[in-house]
C-alpha positions as CSV (number, residue, x, y, z in Angstrom):
1,M,0.4,-0.4,-0.1
2,D,1.8,3.3,-1.0
3,I,0.9,6.2,1.4
4,D,1.4,9.9,0.8
5,P,0.9,12.3,4.0
6,H,0.0,14.8,2.0
7,K,-3.2,13.4,0.5
8,L,-4.7,12.9,3.9
9,G,-5.5,16.2,4.5
10,S,-8.7,15.6,4.4
11,P,-11.3,14.1,7.6
12,E,-13.5,12.2,4.8
13,D,-9.3,10.8,3.2
14,R,-8.0,10.4,6.8
15,R,-11.2,8.0,7.9
16,A,-11.0,6.5,5.1
17,F,-6.8,5.7,5.3
18,K,-8.4,4.4,9.1
19,A,-11.0,2.4,8.0
20,N,-8.4,0.8,5.2
21,M,-5.6,0.1,8.0
22,R,-8.3,-1.9,10.0
23,T,-9.3,-3.8,7.2
24,L,-5.3,-4.9,7.0
25,D,-5.9,-5.3,10.9
26,V,-2.8,-3.1,11.1
27,S,-4.7,-0.3,13.0
28,H,-2.3,-1.2,16.0
29,L,0.7,0.6,14.3
30,K,-1.0,4.0,14.8
31,V,-0.3,4.9,10.7
32,T,-1.9,8.0,10.3
33,D,0.1,9.8,14.0
34,H,3.3,9.0,12.5
35,L,2.8,10.8,9.5
36,S,1.6,13.6,11.0
37,N,4.5,13.6,13.4
38,L,6.6,13.4,10.1
39,K,4.6,16.4,8.6
40,S,4.9,18.8,11.7
41,D,8.5,17.7,11.7
42,D,8.7,18.7,8.4
43,I,7.0,21.8,9.1
44,L,9.6,22.6,12.0
45,K,12.7,22.0,9.8
46,R,11.4,24.4,7.5
47,E,9.7,27.5,10.2
48,L,13.8,26.3,11.6
49,L,16.0,27.0,8.7
50,A,13.7,30.3,7.2
51,K,15.4,33.3,7.6
52,Q,12.7,36.2,8.2
53,R,13.2,39.6,7.0
54,C,12.8,43.0,9.7
55,I,13.6,46.6,9.6
56,V,15.4,47.6,13.2
57,R,15.0,50.6,14.3
58,L,17.4,52.1,16.8
59,Y,16.4,55.7,18.2
60,M,19.7,57.5,19.7
61,L,18.1,60.3,22.5
62,E,20.8,61.2,24.8
63,A,24.4,60.4,26.2
64,F,25.4,61.3,29.8
65,N,28.8,61.9,31.5
66,L,30.7,61.4,28.8
67,S,34.7,61.1,29.7
68,S,36.8,63.8,28.0
69,R,38.7,63.2,24.9
70,D,40.1,66.5,24.3
71,N,42.6,68.1,26.5
72,G,41.2,70.6,28.7
73,S,37.9,71.2,27.4
74,P,35.0,68.1,27.1
75,S,34.3,66.1,24.0
76,D,32.9,66.4,21.0
77,P,30.1,63.8,20.6
78,Y,28.9,62.6,17.7
79,L,27.3,59.2,16.7
80,M,28.8,56.3,14.3
81,I,26.2,53.7,13.8
82,T,27.0,50.1,12.0
83,C,24.3,47.6,12.1
84,N,25.1,44.5,9.0
85,D,26.9,46.6,5.7
86,K,25.0,50.1,6.8
87,V,26.9,53.0,8.5
88,Y,25.5,55.7,9.7
89,N,28.3,58.6,10.3
90,E,27.4,61.9,11.6
91,R,30.7,63.5,12.0
92,A,30.1,66.6,10.3
93,N,27.1,67.3,13.1
94,Y,28.9,66.5,15.9
95,Q,28.2,69.1,19.6
96,L,30.8,71.4,21.0
97,D,32.3,70.2,24.0
98,E,29.5,68.5,25.6
99,M,29.3,65.7,27.8
100,N,25.7,65.1,27.8
101,P,25.0,65.4,24.4
102,K,20.8,65.5,23.3
103,F,20.6,63.4,19.8
104,Y,16.8,62.7,19.1
105,K,17.7,60.9,15.7
106,C,16.0,57.5,14.1
107,F,17.9,55.1,12.3
108,D,16.6,52.4,10.0
109,F,18.5,48.9,9.1
110,E,17.6,45.5,7.6
111,G,17.6,42.6,9.6
112,I,17.8,39.5,9.0
113,F,16.4,36.7,11.8
114,P,17.4,32.9,11.5
115,G,14.7,30.6,12.1
116,C,11.0,31.4,13.3
117,S,11.0,35.0,13.8
118,P,11.1,36.1,17.7
119,L,8.9,39.1,17.5
């Protein structure tokens, strides 16, 4: 008997299959349970190996008590952010002599999560 787990999708097909298994006196083997487990395993493997694309959004608000990198004055902070291959360099927008800079900026990156999306 050839068994195709993809053809046992409807309830009628499953009932007919179980009836055939009883006729052959092999219903104790619980073949349908095994086939459903195989199908579940295939779905699980496919989901775990899939890649989910998403947007990673970073909000940079403020920094506090930055250490001084200049001799005799506070630092001139700016943002330089890297995620995957994308780089945001905000060096032209530095804040002169500021230990507690306020940025209030938003940056978007493309991200790829392996497997089922955790979000």
